C-alpha positions in Angstrom: 107.1 96.0 104.3 106.1 98.1 101.4 104.1 101.3 101.6 101.0 99.5 100.5 101.2 96.9 103.3 98.3 97.6 105.5 99.1 95.1 108.3 98.4 96.6 111.7 101.1 95.6 114.1 100.5 95.6 117.9 102.6 97.8 120.2 105.1 95.9 122.3 104.6 96.6 126.0 108.0 97.6 127.5 109.1 95.5 130.5 112.1 94.0 132.1 111.5 91.0 129.8 111.4 92.9 126.6 114.6 94.9 127.4 116.5 91.7 126.9 117.2 91.5 123.1 116.8 87.7 123.0 113.4 87.8 124.7 112.3 90.7 122.5 113.3 88.6 119.5 111.3 85.7 121.0 108.2 87.9 121.3 108.5 89.3 117.8 109.0 85.8 116.5 105.9 84.6 118.2 103.9 87.6 116.8 105.1 86.7 113.3 103.3 83.3 113.6 99.9 84.8 114.8 97.2 84.6 112.1 96.5 88.0 110.6 92.7 87.7 111.5 93.7 87.5 115.2 96.7 89.8 115.0 94.7 92.7 113.6 92.7 92.7 116.9 95.7 92.8 119.1 96.5 96.2 120.5 99.5 95.4 122.7 101.8 92.4 123.1 103.8 91.6 126.2 106.1 88.9 127.5 105.6 87.3 131.0 108.5 86.3 133.2 107.9 82.7 132.1 108.5 83.8 128.5 104.8 83.5 127.5 103.4 86.0 125.0 100.3 87.8 126.2 98.2 89.6 123.6 95.6 92.3 124.5 92.3 92.1 122.6 89.3 94.4 122.5 86.9 94.6 125.4 89.8 94.2 127.9 90.3 90.6 126.9 93.7 88.8 126.9 94.9 86.0 124.7 97.7 84.0 126.4 99.7 82.6 123.5 102.4 81.0 125.5 105.7 80.1 123.9 106.6 79.7 120.2 105.5 76.0 120.0 102.6 74.7 117.9 101.7 78.0 116.1 99.4 76.4 113.5 97.3 74.7 116.1 97.2 77.8 118.4 96.0 79.9 115.5 93.2 77.5 114.7 92.1 77.5 118.4 92.5 81.2 118.8 90.5 82.1 115.7 87.6 80.0 117.0 87.6 81.6 120.5 88.2 85.2 119.3 85.4 84.9 116.8 83.0 83.1 119.3 83.6 85.3 122.3 80.8 87.7 121.4 77.9 85.9 123.0 78.8 82.5 124.6 81.7 83.8 126.6 80.7 87.4 127.0 81.8 87.7 130.6 85.1 85.8 130.1 88.2 87.9 129.8 91.1 85.5 129.2 91.7 82.9 126.4 94.6 80.7 127.1 96.0 78.7 124.2 99.4 77.8 125.7 98.3 74.2 125.4 96.2 74.3 122.3 94.9 70.7 122.7 93.3 71.9 126.0 92.5 75.6 125.7 90.9 77.4 128.6 88.6 80.4 128.7 88.1 82.2 132.0 
């Protein structure tokens, strides 16, 4: 990254999972596939025991990304939900795109 690169990167939440170098590499690899418009809203990223990336969004919302599969489709779905959460899903706190063909908001 150059000094003119303004990309805001999320903090990685330390856990037993991220202590493992391979799992840390998995998480950072997943983060590298997240669309910039979504990534700029992520404050912290963590890895669950199941190896799923969980991304903290504004207003105490969570984006469950899942594993590294299907990043392009997950990005399309995540962008729609992150953008549309303002009104329609105001009370919802979790967006789960682990299976992007069947996303869930709860």
